[in-house]
C-alpha positions, 0 to 999 in steps of 0.5 A: 664707524668706530666698531669698524675701526676697532675690528680693523685694529684687532685684526692687525694686532692679531696678525702681528702677534704670531710674528712677535712670538717667533721673534721672542722665542728666537731671542730667548734661544739666542740669549739662553744659548740652550741649543735646540731646546727652545726651537720647537716652540717656534711652531707656536707662531704658524699654529697661532697664525692659522686662526688669524691670517690667510694661508699666505700669511701663515706660510710667511710666518712659517718660513720665518720660523724655519729660517730663524731655527736654522740660523740658531741651530747652526750658531749653536753647533747642533748636530745636523740630524737633530737640526733636520728633525726640528726644522722638518717639524716646523715645516710640517706644522707650517703646512698643516697650519696653512691648510687649517687657515684655508679651511677657516677662510672657506668657512668664513665665506660660507658664513658670510653668504649665510648671513647675507641670505639671513638678512634678506630673509629678515627684510622679507619677513620683518619688513622695515617700519617707517617712522610715521605710519598713518597718523602715528609715530612708530619705532621698532627694535628687534634682536635675535638670540641667534646673532649669526642667523639674525632672525628668530621666532619673534614677529611684528608687523604694522600696516595702514588699512582703510580700517585704520592702522593695525599691528601685531607682535607675537612669539612663536613657540620654539626656535630655529628654522621651524619657528621662522617658518611659523612666524612667516605664516602668521605674518603672511596671513595677518597682512592679508586679513588686515586689509580684508577684514573690517572686524579685528576679531575676524583678522585673529580668526583668519590667523587661528584657522590657518595655524590650525591647518598647519601647526603641530599639536604642541605648537602655538603662537602668543600674540597681541593684535591691535588696531585703531579704527577711529579717533580716540579708540584703540582695539586690542586682542590678546592671545596668551601674550604679555600685556601691552603697556599704555603710556599716558602722561608719563604713567605706564599702565599694563593692559591686562586682558579682561578675558584671557584667551589661549595662544593662537593655534590652541583654540580647538583644545580650550574652546575659548575665543578671544575678546575685543578690548577697547581702550581710550587712546588720545593725543600723546598716548603711547602703546608698547608691544613687546615679547617675553624675550624683553621681560624675561631677560635676566642679569647675572643676579638672575633678576628679570628686566623691569620693563614697565619701570624702565619705560617710565624712565626712558619715555619721550616724545620720540619713539625711536629715542625711547626704544634706543634707550630701552634696548641699550639698557636691556643689553647692559642688563644681560651683559651684552648678549640676549638668550632669547629673541626680543622685539619692541614696537612702540606707537605714539599718537602725536599731539597738535603741538608736535606739528607732525599729525598726518591724515589717516589713509581714507581708502585702500590705495592711500593705505598701500602708498603709506605701506610702501614708504 
């Protein structure tokens, strides 16, 4: 609401400025008595209005400028021929500015349509995650570097299955539409395999085979795939991605892979296969998955954002509040605009004292119902 009011106030101020300029120039010309010398400056009004007003508003300001120019020229006794040239110039600038305004309005409409399509694509690609999935509290924060597009090459998904809650966070090499297409491919395969494959490594294998058929030689995807197959046990498969952060009793521990594996799509080149890492995961524990757009975000001093340190500062019993604090601080760290896509997914196992423990889905139908929340 406050942002909307600020935008509305700025728009009204921008519409008034050209009128004030025209009036100020006319006042200076009237006081100075310099004849026609100041009158060409009146063209600044309609020219500036082209960037802020619609064509009708530009024409109104242009008519005001021409009328004031004619009155000042007649009052100063300017020769008719010179006055006609100045007024013709003002009229020409007004018409050109009105045309520029019409083109700007048209481009803004096209951009608005593109943004609406991008938002629909984002909701289809990166589906909203409910606050509770299975027996976990969950929060997600995503920011695309291309703010106009609102989607990028980072990906995340979290699904409840009969094999437990499973999740993925990844980062596609490159940017733009090709990266979005690859992200859509990875998420589509993951969502299918997560329901079908009992073994988490088989889920990763399905993604790897699909990428091997569809990616170019230089393309790849770094990712962490995790699952919670049974109480007290979290499984993690890291494919060339930044290590997740395990938060336990306000202590933040990086989950470094015991056997580093190549990114998805590069297994055929390296011959190495990913391994399954098992972590104890008790009530109150939290797991933070993220992309390098967070940890590689730099401030004006070229310093990276210290994620592990700041997680310890912001951690709470509410994942959404934790990520809100981290996200706001990240934007402040970079000066308000990220230069790379950034995704954060935080999972928390509630304690009995929270009173929010939900039963984990026991079968495929229950998993599907949770996914639709």
